[in-house]
Residue, then its C-alpha position, 0 to 999 in steps of 0.5 A: m570819597v563816598v560810597a553811593m547808596r540806595i536809600l528808601t525814605v518812609c514819610q507818609f505825608f512826603e507829599s501832602a504836607h508842609g510842616g517843618g518835618i516834611v521840609v526837613a525830610r525833602l531837604l536831605r533827599r536833595l542834599l543826598e541825590e546832589r551827593g551821588h546817592r540814590v533816594d526812593v520815597l514811600c508815602l501816601e497817595g494823593g498829595d498836592d505837592p507831587q515829587p520827581g524821582t521814584i516815588y512809591r505811593l500807599k493807599a490810606p483805608p477807604f473808610l478815611s476821607r482825605n481830611l481825616t487821613r492826617q488826624f486819624l494817623l496822628f491820633l489813632n494809628n495802631r497795629y491793624l493800620d500797619r498791616w494795611f500798608t505793609r500787605q500793600v508793601d508787599t505788593l509794590g515789588f520790593k526785593a532783597g538788596s533793592h535798598d541799602v538803608i531804610h530811613c523812616q522819617d517819621f513816628l507813623g511809619v516806624g511799623i512799615a519801615q521795620h517790616l520793609a528792613a526784614l523784607i529786604g535785609a537792609q539796616w534801618g533808622v528813624t529820625l525823630h521829630e517827636f519827643l518819645p513817648r509823645r506829648m501831647s498839647q494841653t491846649v485841646s478844648a476838651a480836657w478829657l479829649g486831651r487826656l485820651l488822646e495822649t493816653t492813645c499816643q503813649w500807648r502806641d509808642r509802648e506797642l512800638l518799643s521793640a520795632y525802636r529797639s530794632c533799629t540800627w540807629l535813631a536820631g533825635v532832632s535835638k538834645a532834648v528829643s535825644r534825651s527823652a528818647s534815651q529814657f524811654l528806650e531804657t536799655w538799647h544797643c546804642r545811643v540815641e544820636t542828635v542830628y539838628n535839622a538845617y537850614t539852606p543857604q537862603f536864610l544866612v544873610p548879613t547879621s548887621p542891625i535891622t533898620r527901617l526909615d519909620q519906626s514901626t516894627r513888623f512882627l511875623y509868625v510862621g506856623r500852624l494856626s493851632p493852639e498849641k502853637g500859641v498864636d492866640l496868645l500872640l494876636d491877645a499881646f499883640r493888640q495890646l501894643p500901641g502904635a503902627d506896628t504890624l503883625t503878619l501870620i503866614g499860617l498853615p491850616g488849624s482850628l484857630q483859622r477863623a480866630a485868625e480871620r477875625a482878629a485880621a478883620a478887626d485890626t488893620r495892623i494884623r495881616l493873614s497870608p496864606p501859606i507860601r512856597y518855601e523857597e519864598m519863606a527867606a524873603q519874608y524873614q528878611a521883610h520882618d524885624v521880630v519872628c514870634c514863636p510863642a508855643r505852648w507845647e514842647e517844640p521838639f524842634g522849632l525849624t522857624t526859630l533856626e531860620a530866623r536866626a539864621c536871617g538876624r531877625v529878633v526872635v521872641g520864643m518860649r524856653r521849651g523844648g529844642i528851642p533853647e538849643i537854637l538860641e543859645g548865645y543869640g543876642r537878639s533873642i527873648l526866652l519866655e519861661g512859660t511857667p504854668g499860670s493863668r493865660e492872662n498872665t502869659v499874655i501880659q509877658l508875651r505883650d512885654a516881650l514884643l515891646q522889649a524886641r523893638a529894642l533888639k533890632s540894633v544890637e550888634l552881633d558877634e558875626p564869627f561866633e554865629r558863623l561858628f555857631l550856626r555850622q552845626f545846622s549847616g547843610e554839609s553837617f547835616l548830610s554828613s551826620y546821616e551819611r555817618l548814620y547810614a553806614m553803620r552796621r548793627y552787631 
């Protein structure tokens, strides 16, 4: 019998972003509540997607416009911002014993979560959706700016080292993330657990060969329209393909938005779609043959990759971060090494992979193996792992 717990999730962009980490945080909340737990949320106010239930909302500093808040917190978070937020936390009425567990779902809120844990006397832990220390993509237009941002972020990680070490538990979203955190922490009272993100049942479909009446291949990209995700490489590679293949970009806003719009205007085979509701994503995967994940940076996990595999789609990706763990043993995948080199060489490798991906549509999969492999990414495994972590006690 599961004992119901009172959980406080700290996730600053819980209502105002739609990336993989937010999707995972919302899924976990829903699963926990279905199991009978109470889950409250502490996040920033002003989101476009208000969520039900008890939400404690924090105000951003007045000098930050809404458009700048996310970027500022991602790259310039600091102890003074922590104090700004913790002073607000002290006015929200939290009392000793109000919650059993505090779960910090992003590195931006680690200082806040530590403060809350001391305030109410709760166990607390952090899900690491990023590597420690953080690794910046080397795609910032000015090299000096990339180095500056990486130095700033890693300085912040060092500043929070004692906070990480005071956690009851830490969970990495992939073995790659867990290894990096263990090395960063050096000495800690527990090992870093690996808890894979979950897919929802809507993505799990029969894995029979992908067949269509026409011979064209439908490629799909889902993610931020920014350089670290490699969408510009994908566009250049796709434009070199002959025939009537199509490429759909379902993109979150990013610095390459205009470039994607120009590419779609110049080539009728390229379609740019605005973000859609997460509940509608499974149908998008199933309407396409090949899902492209050409990330330049070390992907901590790769939720799109997992969803594509659960749908039985062909996947083209890079051997970076957590992606190889998701595609282990998958017969409909192509992993590029992503070795340093010229941009032109990378585009050629990606173009050749897209050509090869056409043939993988007809590959038969070992369905018993797929069911067994995907079990570790199921909602039940995901939920049970966190319930076990929440029950831990620090001695």
